[in-house]
All heavy atoms as an XYZ file, in Angstrom:
726
protein
N     108.572    116.823    135.032
C     108.037    117.613    136.121
C     107.686    119.025    135.651
O     108.286    119.555    134.733
C     109.146    117.640    137.146
C     110.065    116.510    136.790
C     109.862    116.242    135.349
N     106.768    119.634    136.343
C     106.278    120.958    135.967
C     107.369    122.019    136.065
O     107.347    122.989    135.312
C     105.099    121.338    136.841
N     108.323    121.854    136.960
C     109.355    122.872    137.125
C     110.587    122.627    136.264
O     111.561    123.353    136.354
C     109.752    123.011    138.593
C     110.339    121.719    139.138
O     110.349    120.703    138.472
N     110.818    121.774    140.367
N     110.562    121.597    135.436
C     111.694    121.282    134.577
C     111.773    122.284    133.422
O     110.775    122.594    132.785
C     111.537    119.864    134.016
C     112.707    119.431    133.171
C     112.534    118.013    132.665
O     112.062    117.162    133.436
O     112.843    117.791    131.490
N     112.957    122.796    133.166
C     113.146    123.736    132.057
C     113.337    122.981    130.758
O     114.006    121.963    130.719
C     114.348    124.623    132.316
C     114.121    125.575    133.443
C     115.279    126.486    133.597
N     114.976    127.412    134.667
C     115.555    128.568    134.800
N     116.488    128.939    133.957
N     115.231    129.365    135.783
N     112.739    123.534    129.712
C     112.879    122.933    128.401
C     113.305    123.997    127.413
O     112.991    125.170    127.577
C     111.565    122.302    127.956
C     111.138    121.154    128.834
C     109.883    120.485    128.316
O     109.421    120.767    127.232
N     109.334    119.596    129.105
N     114.011    123.569    126.401
C     114.472    124.465    125.351
C     113.522    124.374    124.158
O     113.013    123.300    123.839
C     115.885    124.048    124.928
O     116.288    124.757    123.797
N     113.298    125.496    123.513
C     112.417    125.537    122.353
C     113.047    126.424    121.299
O     113.387    127.573    121.568
C     111.045    126.089    122.750
C     110.044    126.321    121.625
C     109.636    124.993    120.991
C     108.829    127.052    122.159
N     113.255    125.868    120.105
C     113.753    126.664    118.983
C     112.561    127.175    118.208
O     111.728    126.394    117.740
C     114.635    125.816    118.055
C     115.959    125.445    118.696
O     116.431    126.205    119.555
O     116.517    124.399    118.328
N     112.463    128.475    118.068
C     111.382    129.097    117.313
C     112.011    129.801    116.130
O     112.935    130.599    116.282
C     110.596    130.116    118.173
C     109.530    130.798    117.344
C     109.999    129.422    119.382
N     111.505    129.487    114.958
C     112.033    130.083    113.743
C     110.946    130.877    113.053
O     109.796    130.443    112.986
C     112.540    128.989    112.795
C     113.603    128.071    113.378
C     113.871    126.924    112.441
C     114.874    128.839    113.649
N     111.310    132.012    112.539
C     110.371    132.831    111.772
C     110.737    132.691    110.301
O     111.834    133.070    109.888
C     110.454    134.278    112.211
N     109.835    132.112    109.544
C     110.081    131.890    108.123
C     108.960    132.493    107.297
O     107.804    132.477    107.698
C     110.143    130.388    107.806
C     111.238    129.559    108.452
C     111.008    128.081    108.162
C     112.590    129.984    107.944
N     109.326    132.964    106.148
C     108.339    133.411    105.182
C     108.726    132.757    103.861
O     109.474    133.325    103.073
C     108.350    134.931    105.067
O     107.442    135.335    104.065
N     108.278    131.543    103.680
C     108.635    130.781    102.478
C     107.383    130.167    101.877
O     106.403    129.903    102.581
C     109.618    129.646    102.823
O     108.963    128.736    103.697
C     110.876    130.165    103.484
N     107.409    129.904    100.578
C     106.238    129.317     99.927
C     105.895    127.906    100.432
O     104.768    127.462    100.321
C     106.612    129.270     98.445
C     107.874    129.995     98.287
C     108.458    130.237     99.638
N     106.873    127.232    100.999
C     106.653    125.852    101.429
C     106.240    125.733    102.893
O     105.979    124.630    103.379
C     107.897    124.995    101.157
C     109.187    125.569    101.653
C     110.068    126.334    100.945
C     109.764    125.426    102.961
N     111.146    126.669    101.733
C     110.984    126.124    102.979
C     109.356    124.771    104.122
C     111.806    126.189    104.096
C     110.161    124.836    105.237
C     111.376    125.531    105.217
N     106.150    126.830    103.612
C     105.883    126.766    105.048
C     104.547    126.105    105.385
O     104.487    125.254    106.276
C     105.949    128.160    105.667
C     105.752    128.215    107.183
C     106.789    127.364    107.899
C     105.809    129.648    107.665
N     103.477    126.468    104.683
C     102.162    125.878    104.977
C     102.189    124.367    104.788
O     101.657    123.614    105.612
C     101.091    126.506    104.098
N     102.833    123.921    103.715
C     102.939    122.478    103.459
C     103.790    121.801    104.532
O     103.447    120.710    105.006
C     103.553    122.253    102.080
C     103.560    120.816    101.631
C     104.068    120.676    100.205
O     103.704    121.495     99.343
O     104.836    119.734     99.975
N     104.870    122.455    104.943
C     105.739    121.891    105.982
C     104.992    121.743    107.296
O     105.107    120.720    107.974
C     106.974    122.765    106.158
N     104.219    122.752    107.656
C     103.464    122.681    108.915
C     102.336    121.654    108.830
O     102.008    121.005    109.826
C     102.924    124.054    109.290
C     103.999    125.057    109.724
C     103.380    126.431    109.950
C     104.738    124.581    110.960
N     101.757    121.491    107.642
C     100.681    120.504    107.470
C     101.200    119.076    107.632
O     100.449    118.182    108.030
C     100.024    120.676    106.102
N     102.483    118.866    107.343
C     103.057    117.516    107.459
C     103.881    117.350    108.739
O     104.466    116.297    108.955
C     103.952    117.192    106.245
O     105.025    118.128    106.197
C     103.161    117.232    104.950
N     103.932    118.407    109.563
C     104.719    118.342    110.802
C     104.139    117.288    111.749
O     102.961    116.945    111.676
C     104.724    119.711    111.475
N     105.004    116.794    112.602
C     104.587    115.814    113.603
C     104.679    116.465    114.980
O     105.421    117.429    115.179
C     105.447    114.536    113.546
C     106.929    114.870    113.724
C     105.229    113.797    112.229
C     107.826    113.663    113.855
N     103.946    115.946    115.915
C     103.986    116.488    117.277
C     105.273    116.042    117.961
O     105.608    114.860    117.969
C     102.780    116.021    118.072
N     105.983    116.997    118.520
C     107.200    116.695    119.255
C     106.871    116.301    120.684
O     105.692    116.218    121.062
N     107.872    116.084    121.514
C     107.652    115.676    122.903
C     106.805    116.666    123.707
O     106.117    116.272    124.637
C     109.063    115.564    123.486
C     109.980    115.524    122.327
C     109.283    116.162    121.174
N     106.852    117.936    123.320
C     106.073    118.950    124.031
C     104.673    119.116    123.448
O     103.876    119.896    123.964
C     106.776    120.318    123.966
O     106.860    120.722    122.591
C     108.153    120.264    124.583
N     104.404    118.403    122.359
C     103.122    118.534    121.685
C     103.121    119.590    120.600
O     102.154    119.715    119.849
N     104.193    120.353    120.496
C     104.302    121.368    119.459
C     104.737    120.737    118.138
O     105.402    119.692    118.139
C     105.302    122.443    119.887
C     104.903    123.253    121.122
C     106.052    124.134    121.563
C     103.661    124.074    120.838
N     104.405    121.353    117.018
C     104.772    120.770    115.725
C     106.275    120.813    115.472
O     106.944    121.792    115.807
C     104.020    121.637    114.706
C     103.724    122.906    115.402
C     103.634    122.588    116.865
N     106.778    119.743    114.894
C     108.185    119.619    114.515
C     108.207    119.280    113.033
O     107.505    118.368    112.584
C     108.887    118.507    115.327
C     110.316    118.304    114.848
C     108.844    118.829    116.816
N     109.003    120.031    112.268
C     109.090    119.773    110.834
C     109.622    118.371    110.572
O     110.530    117.899    111.262
C     110.006    120.788    110.153
C     109.580    122.246    110.189
C     110.584    123.106    109.424
C     108.186    122.437    109.638
N     109.075    117.727    109.561
C     109.602    116.427    109.143
C     110.954    116.643    108.463
O     111.286    117.765    108.055
C     108.630    115.710    108.188
O     108.399    116.559    107.063
C     107.323    115.358    108.879
N     111.717    115.591    108.338
C     113.085    115.702    107.843
C     113.184    116.383    106.472
O     114.063    117.231    106.287
C     113.770    114.334    107.823
C     115.238    114.350    107.400
C     116.064    115.279    108.274
C     115.810    112.961    107.424
N     112.325    116.083    105.506
C     112.483    116.774    104.225
C     112.419    118.301    104.349
O     113.212    119.012    103.719
C     111.337    116.229    103.374
C     111.092    114.867    103.933
C     111.306    115.029    105.417
N     111.523    118.823    105.172
C     111.397    120.271    105.307
C     112.459    120.866    106.227
O     112.943    121.971    105.979
C     109.991    120.648    105.761
C     108.992    120.346    104.686
C     108.228    119.189    104.729
C     108.842    121.195    103.600
C     107.333    118.886    103.716
C     107.951    120.904    102.583
C     107.200    119.748    102.646
O     106.320    119.459    101.634
N     112.844    120.135    107.262
C     113.942    120.596    108.106
C     115.223    120.658    107.268
O     115.979    121.633    107.339
C     114.130    119.666    109.305
C     115.274    120.006    110.249
C     115.102    121.400    110.854
C     115.379    118.958    111.345
N     115.434    119.637    106.458
C     116.608    119.615    105.586
C     116.549    120.734    104.557
O     117.565    121.380    104.272
C     116.722    118.253    104.897
N     115.372    121.002    104.002
C     115.219    122.095    103.048
C     115.566    123.427    103.707
O     116.263    124.261    103.116
C     113.782    122.129    102.505
C     113.454    123.228    101.508
C     114.299    123.120    100.249
C     111.975    123.182    101.163
N     115.128    123.619    104.919
C     115.428    124.841    105.651
C     116.943    124.986    105.842
O     117.516    126.047    105.619
C     114.717    124.836    107.001
C     114.893    126.105    107.793
S     114.046    126.044    109.374
C     114.972    124.762    110.213
N     117.593    123.911    106.229
C     119.038    123.955    106.436
C     119.778    124.135    105.117
O     120.774    124.859    105.040
C     119.509    122.704    107.168
C     119.065    122.703    108.626
C     119.709    121.612    109.410
C     119.458    121.776    110.890
N     120.229    122.865    111.487
N     119.290    123.502    104.077
C     119.913    123.603    102.758
C     119.853    125.038    102.230
O     120.828    125.544    101.679
C     119.216    122.652    101.793
C     119.803    122.494    100.404
C     121.203    121.906    100.481
C     118.905    121.601     99.568
N     118.727    125.690    102.422
C     118.589    127.047    101.907
C     119.356    128.069    102.734
O     119.679    129.143    102.228
C     117.111    127.475    101.800
O     116.485    127.335    103.068
C     116.374    126.634    100.771
N     119.678    127.747    103.975
C     120.489    128.680    104.772
C     121.930    128.661    104.284
O     122.603    129.682    104.318
C     120.431    128.326    106.251
O     121.354    127.313    106.555
N     122.392    127.489    103.864
C     123.748    127.280    103.331
C     124.853    127.724    104.294
O     125.963    128.002    103.872
C     123.909    127.945    101.967
N     124.533    127.785    105.586
C     125.582    128.052    106.571
C     126.352    126.755    106.802
O     125.786    125.666    106.740
C     124.988    128.553    107.880
C     124.302    129.896    107.749
C     123.768    130.402    109.061
N     123.079    129.334    109.777
C     122.711    129.397    111.044
N     122.959    130.476    111.751
N     122.083    128.398    111.623
N     127.618    126.861    107.066
C     128.467    125.685    107.202
C     127.949    124.714    108.253
O     127.875    123.506    108.000
C     129.909    126.099    107.506
C     130.933    124.977    107.535
C     130.928    124.208    106.214
C     132.306    125.525    107.822
N     127.549    125.216    109.423
C     127.079    124.291    110.461
C     125.728    123.676    110.082
O     125.433    122.551    110.474
C     127.054    124.937    111.845
C     126.339    126.252    111.895
O     126.203    126.930    110.891
N     125.899    126.638    113.073
N     124.889    124.367    109.295
C     123.641    123.765    108.830
C     123.912    122.666    107.813
O     123.244    121.634    107.804
C     122.714    124.824    108.227
C     122.037    125.670    109.292
O     121.770    125.129    110.386
O     121.778    126.853    109.032
N     124.900    122.862    106.953
C     125.262    121.830    105.979
C     125.831    120.608    106.707
O     125.518    119.463    106.361
C     126.257    122.380    104.933
C     125.628    123.534    104.150
C     126.739    121.280    103.996
C     124.332    123.213    103.423
N     126.631    120.844    107.734
C     127.162    119.724    108.533
C     126.021    118.978    109.223
O     125.999    117.742    109.233
C     128.173    120.237    109.555
N     125.058    119.721    109.788
C     123.876    119.087    110.393
C     123.137    118.253    109.361
O     122.707    117.129    109.634
C     122.901    120.137    110.939
C     123.374    120.826    112.197
O     124.334    120.328    112.825
O     122.785    121.865    112.541
N     122.980    118.822    108.179
C     122.264    118.133    107.107
C     122.959    116.825    106.738
O     122.302    115.791    106.563
C     122.162    119.060    105.893
C     121.357    118.593    104.712
C     119.956    118.168    105.102
C     121.303    119.706    103.662
N     124.270    116.848    106.648
C     125.020    115.616    106.357
C     124.767    114.560    107.431
O     124.530    113.388    107.110
C     126.517    115.909    106.254
S     126.988    116.812    104.773
N     124.785    114.975    108.691
C     124.540    114.021    109.783
C     123.114    113.461    109.717
O     122.893    112.276    109.926
C     124.794    114.687    111.133
C     126.257    114.825    111.478
C     126.462    115.285    112.907
N     126.038    116.660    113.121
C     126.779    117.728    112.873
N     127.994    117.578    112.385
N     126.325    118.944    113.101
N     122.155    114.323    109.424
C     120.757    113.876    109.362
C     120.534    112.911    108.198
O     119.815    111.912    108.346
C     119.814    115.072    109.223
C     119.714    115.904    110.473
S     118.459    117.185    110.363
C     119.131    118.267    109.130
N     121.153    113.201    107.070
C     120.916    112.370    105.879
C     121.660    111.047    105.934
O     121.303    110.114    105.220
C     121.288    113.147    104.617
C     120.361    114.321    104.306
C     120.865    115.091    103.093
C     118.934    113.835    104.082
N     122.680    110.959    106.784
C     123.429    109.706    106.909
C     122.518    108.540    107.311
O     122.710    107.418    106.868
C     124.534    109.878    107.947
C     125.836    109.308    107.497
C     126.941    109.484    108.502
N     127.413    110.870    108.474
C     127.868    111.522    109.539
N     127.908    110.952    110.706
N     128.281    112.756    109.422
N     121.518    108.830    108.141
C     120.638    107.747    108.609
C     119.256    107.787    107.958
O     118.380    107.014    108.327
C     120.501    107.826    110.134
O     119.917    109.065    110.496
N     119.077    108.667    106.979
C     117.764    108.798    106.334
C     117.496    107.623    105.406
O     118.376    107.172    104.676
C     117.685    110.107    105.555
N     116.277    107.145    105.451
C     115.842    106.074    104.550
C     115.580    106.661    103.164
O     115.324    107.856    103.007
C     114.566    105.416    105.082
C     114.695    104.876    106.485
C     115.430    103.567    106.483
C     115.369    102.945    107.873
N     116.640    102.570    108.375
N     115.618    105.808    102.136
C     115.455    106.247    100.753
C     114.160    107.038    100.516
O     114.194    108.051     99.822
C     115.552    105.048     99.798
C     115.593    105.445     98.338
C     116.786    106.325     97.987
O     117.860    106.223     98.570
N     116.591    107.216     97.028
N     113.008    106.633    101.072
C     111.793    107.431    100.843
C     111.904    108.866    101.375
O     111.356    109.795    100.775
C     110.701    106.663    101.593
C     111.206    105.266    101.663
C     112.707    105.388    101.773
N     112.639    109.056    102.462
C     112.830    110.397    103.010
C     113.725    111.212    102.082
O     113.459    112.393    101.820
C     113.407    110.335    104.441
C     113.763    111.714    104.951
C     112.431    109.648    105.376
N     114.782    110.589    101.574
C     115.680    111.266    100.627
C     114.907    111.643     99.366
O     115.055    112.747     98.838
C     116.902    110.387    100.291
C     117.743    111.007     99.174
C     117.748    110.159    101.547
N     114.052    110.749     98.900
C     113.236    111.052     97.724
C     112.267    112.201     97.990
O     112.076    113.069     97.134
C     112.479    109.802     97.266
C     113.388    108.754     96.671
C     112.700    107.410     96.430
O     111.476    107.301     96.664
O     113.405    106.477     96.011
N     111.686    112.230     99.180
C     110.783    113.331     99.542
C     111.550    114.648     99.603
O     111.057    115.686     99.131
C     110.100    113.037    100.878
N     112.748    114.633    100.154
C     113.578    115.832    100.200
C     113.918    116.289     98.785
O     113.799    117.478     98.464
C     114.861    115.578    100.999
C     115.918    116.680    100.930
C     115.355    118.024    101.379
C     117.142    116.279    101.723
N     114.319    115.370     97.948
C     114.644    115.709     96.558
C     113.439    116.345     95.873
O     113.581    117.330     95.142
C     115.116    114.450     95.804
O     116.258    113.908     96.486
C     115.500    114.770     94.375
N     112.268    115.815     96.141
C     111.040    116.364     95.549
C     110.780    117.791     96.027
O     110.493    118.676     95.202
C     109.847    115.458     95.885
C     108.545    116.014     95.434
N     108.162    116.007     94.117
C     107.555    116.620     96.116
C     106.975    116.592     94.010
N     106.586    116.967     95.217
N     110.882    118.047     97.323
C     110.600    119.402     97.809
C     111.666    120.387     97.335
O     111.355    121.546     97.052
C     110.379    119.482     99.338
C     109.161    118.708     99.763
C     111.591    119.090    100.121
N     112.900    119.937     97.214
C     113.956    120.802     96.679
C     113.645    121.155     95.229
O     113.699    122.319     94.835
C     115.344    120.148     96.815
C     116.376    120.830     95.931
C     115.792    120.176     98.265
N     113.288    120.156     94.427
C     112.975    120.425     93.017
C     111.757    121.331     92.887
O     111.704    122.164     91.987
C     112.749    119.111     92.270
C     114.023    118.315     92.098
C     113.781    116.916     91.551
O     112.664    116.425     91.522
N     114.850    116.274     91.121
N     110.818    121.198     93.793
C     109.596    121.990     93.730
C     109.795    123.433     94.196
O     109.285    124.366     93.589
C     108.514    121.319     94.562
C     107.195    122.034     94.530
C     106.122    121.230     95.189
N     104.882    121.973     95.192
C     103.822    121.643     95.883
N     103.862    120.551     96.626
N     102.742    122.359     95.846
N     110.516    123.609     95.303
C     110.586    124.917     95.931
C     111.916    125.657     95.751
O     111.929    126.885     95.719
C     110.279    124.815     97.428
C     108.852    124.420     97.700
C     108.542    123.177     98.214
C     107.817    125.295     97.411
C     107.227    122.812     98.466
C     106.493    124.941     97.652
C     106.207    123.700     98.180
O     104.906    123.346     98.413
N     113.020    124.941     95.704
C     114.323    125.611     95.579
C     115.225    124.847     94.610
O     116.275    124.323     95.006
C     115.021    125.739     96.947
O     115.249    124.424     97.485
C     114.229    126.588     97.917
N     114.837    124.783     93.351
C     115.637    124.009     92.394
C     117.079    124.497     92.274
O     117.966    123.713     91.905
C     114.871    124.164     91.078
C     113.981    125.335     91.263
C     113.696    125.424     92.733
N     117.323    125.744     92.624
C     118.691    126.259     92.565
C     119.609    125.594     93.587
O     120.836    125.639     93.457
C     118.705    127.789     92.743
C     118.317    128.284     94.118
C     116.808    128.358     94.383
O     115.991    127.958     93.535
O     116.445    128.823     95.480
N     119.043    124.945     94.603
C     119.867    124.250     95.601
C     120.060    122.768     95.275
O     120.752    122.070     96.008
C     119.270    124.387     97.021
O     118.012    123.720     97.061
C     119.132    125.844     97.431
N     119.467    122.300     94.176
C     119.584    120.878     93.805
C     121.031    120.429     93.625
O     121.384    119.329     94.084
C     118.749    120.590     92.560
N     121.911    121.223     92.986
C     123.308    120.773     92.880
C     123.987    120.611     94.242
O     124.744    119.659     94.445
C     123.980    121.876     92.053
C     122.872    122.499     91.277
C     121.677    122.437     92.199
N     123.714    121.515     95.168
C     124.285    121.389     96.513
C     123.761    120.135     97.195
O     124.531    119.387     97.815
C     123.972    122.631     97.349
C     124.447    122.616     98.802
C     125.949    122.381     98.895
C     124.061    123.910     99.500
N     122.463    119.869     97.070
C     121.898    118.649     97.657
C     122.546    117.407     97.042
O     122.887    116.473     97.765
C     120.380    118.601     97.467
C     119.716    117.328     97.967
C     119.933    117.134     99.461
C     118.236    117.332     97.630
N     122.727    117.406     95.732
C     123.364    116.255     95.071
C     124.775    116.032     95.616
O     125.177    114.887     95.862
C     123.393    116.469     93.561
N     125.521    117.125     95.825
C     126.873    117.004     96.387
C     126.831    116.452     97.809
O     127.644    115.603     98.187
C     127.580    118.357     96.383
C     127.973    118.826     94.993
O     127.967    118.001     94.054
O     128.278    120.027     94.850
N     125.881    116.929     98.599
C     125.751    116.460     99.979
C     125.391    114.980    100.002
O     125.979    114.197    100.752
C     124.712    117.302    100.744
C     125.246    118.712    100.967
C     124.342    116.643    102.079
C     124.218    119.701    101.467
N     124.445    114.580     99.164
C     124.043    113.163     99.118
C     125.203    112.285     98.664
O     125.394    111.184     99.204
C     122.830    112.982     98.209
C     121.519    113.566     98.751
C     120.435    113.505     97.678
C     121.094    112.854    100.019
N     125.998    112.747     97.703
C     127.157    111.972     97.264
C     128.181    111.837     98.385
O     128.740    110.759     98.597
C     127.788    112.643     96.042
N     128.386    112.913     99.126
C     129.317    112.879    100.260
C     128.838    111.915    101.338
O     129.624    111.134    101.882
C     129.483    114.294    100.856
O     129.980    115.154     99.836
C     130.416    114.300    102.045
N     127.536    111.957    101.628
C     126.968    111.076    102.647
C     127.104    109.620    102.217
O     127.439    108.751    103.028
C     125.496    111.458    102.905
C     124.774    110.390    103.705
C     125.416    112.796    103.620
N     126.871    109.335    100.940
C     127.003    107.951    100.439
C     128.434    107.461    100.551
O     128.691    106.301    100.880
C     126.515    107.857     99.007
C     125.014    107.931     98.882
C     124.554    107.713     97.446
N     123.191    108.160     97.306
C     122.797    109.208     96.594
N     123.666    109.914     95.900
N     121.529    109.559     96.539
N     129.405    108.336    100.240
C     130.815    107.955    100.344
C     131.222    107.673    101.776
O     132.040    106.801    102.037
C     131.695    109.061     99.766
C     131.724    109.182     98.253
C     132.540    110.414     97.834
C     132.271    107.934     97.603
N     130.646    108.421    102.700
C     130.996    108.260    104.103
C     130.340    107.038    104.739
O     130.749    106.600    105.799
C     130.596    109.512    104.895
N     129.327    106.494    104.073
C     128.588    105.352    104.648
C     129.385    104.069    104.583
O     130.277    103.860    103.882
C     127.264    105.170    103.924
């Protein structure tokens, strides 16, 4: 309905991967772009806040292998310094499965 309230998370980023992330974004329920999992995960990985890492673990638990490979690729391309953290997270997610 027109009078229904909706929540919208708006993030301001200045990163080298932003244009690519927006180019691959999908339309959400409101029609606005939503980052695909590899870029959403990259954003959470680079924040390295505890609740973002926990979110990332939950998201990756159900991720298919091609999505994990795409995430690994964007991490290696844009933030290789976070690759060890991603490897630890993926190992933790595999153990929990």
